[in-house]
C-alpha positions as CSV (number, residue, x, y, z in Angstrom):
1,M,31.6,28.1,14.9
2,S,33.5,28.2,11.6
3,V,32.9,30.8,9.0
4,I,34.7,28.9,6.3
5,S,33.4,25.7,4.8
6,K,35.4,22.5,4.6
7,Q,35.3,22.8,0.8
8,E,36.6,26.4,0.9
9,L,39.4,25.4,3.2
10,A,40.3,22.4,1.1
11,A,40.5,24.7,-2.0
12,G,42.8,27.1,0.0
13,L,45.0,24.1,0.9
14,K,45.2,23.1,-2.7
15,E,46.2,26.7,-3.7
16,T,48.8,26.7,-1.0
17,A,50.2,23.4,-2.2
18,Q,50.5,24.8,-5.7
19,A,52.3,27.9,-4.5
20,H,54.6,25.8,-2.4
21,H,55.4,23.5,-5.3
22,E,56.2,26.5,-7.5
23,A,58.5,28.0,-4.8
24,Y,60.3,24.6,-4.5
25,R,60.2,23.7,-8.2
26,E,63.9,22.9,-8.3
27,S,63.4,20.2,-5.6
28,D,60.2,19.0,-7.2
29,G,58.3,20.4,-4.2
30,F,60.3,18.6,-1.6
31,D,60.6,20.5,1.6
32,P,60.9,18.8,5.0
33,E,59.7,22.1,6.6
34,W,56.7,22.4,4.4
35,A,54.3,23.1,7.3
36,S,56.3,26.1,8.3
37,W,56.0,27.5,4.8
38,Y,52.3,26.6,4.5
39,A,51.3,28.2,7.8
40,P,51.9,31.9,7.0
41,Y,50.8,31.5,3.4
42,L,47.5,29.9,4.5
43,Q,47.1,32.2,7.4
44,T,47.0,35.3,5.2
45,R,44.3,33.7,3.1
46,I,42.0,32.4,5.7
47,G,42.7,34.9,8.5
48,D,40.2,34.3,11.3
49,R,37.7,32.5,9.1
50,L,38.3,29.3,11.1
51,G,36.2,31.0,13.8
52,R,39.3,31.5,16.0
53,S,42.6,33.2,15.8
54,L,45.6,30.8,15.3
55,T,49.3,31.7,15.6
56,R,51.6,30.5,12.9
57,S,53.0,27.9,15.4
58,E,49.5,26.6,16.1
59,L,48.7,26.4,12.4
60,T,52.0,24.6,11.7
61,Y,51.2,22.1,14.5
62,L,47.7,21.5,13.1
63,L,49.1,21.0,9.6
64,I,51.6,18.4,10.8
65,K,48.8,16.7,12.9
66,A,46.7,16.6,9.7
67,Q,49.5,15.0,7.7
68,R,50.0,12.3,10.4
69,E,46.4,11.5,10.7
70,H,45.9,11.4,6.9
71,D,49.0,9.1,6.6
72,A,47.8,6.8,9.4
73,A,44.4,6.5,7.6
74,G,46.2,5.3,4.5
75,G,46.8,8.5,2.7
76,G,45.1,9.0,-0.7
77,S,44.4,11.8,-3.1
78,Q,41.8,13.6,-0.9
79,W,44.4,15.1,1.4
80,P,43.1,18.7,1.2
81,E,39.7,17.6,2.5
82,S,41.3,15.4,5.2
83,Y,43.6,18.3,6.3
84,A,40.7,20.8,6.2
85,G,38.7,18.5,8.6
86,V,41.6,18.6,11.1
87,L,42.0,22.3,10.9
88,L,38.3,22.9,11.4
89,E,38.3,20.6,14.4
90,G,41.3,22.4,15.9
C-alpha cells in the first residue's frame, strides 16, 4: 500500500527534473546518467512513502524502466505521471 499519491509523486519527479536541469545547465540538462542523479535526490524527498524501502540502485532501475516504457508508448509531455505509475507499481 502506497502512502504517496500518483499526483504527489509526479510533482516530486517534476521538482527533481528542475533541480537536475539546473545542475546540468551548461549542457542544457543533458546527462546520460540522469537516473543515477535522480535516484538519491528523489529518495531523500519521498523516503519510504512508496510503501516500501528502495535502495538507490532499485530506484535507478525503476526510473530507467519508466523511461523505456514511456518512450515505447510514444512519449509525450505527461512523463512525470507515467514515471510515477511505474514507481508505484514497483
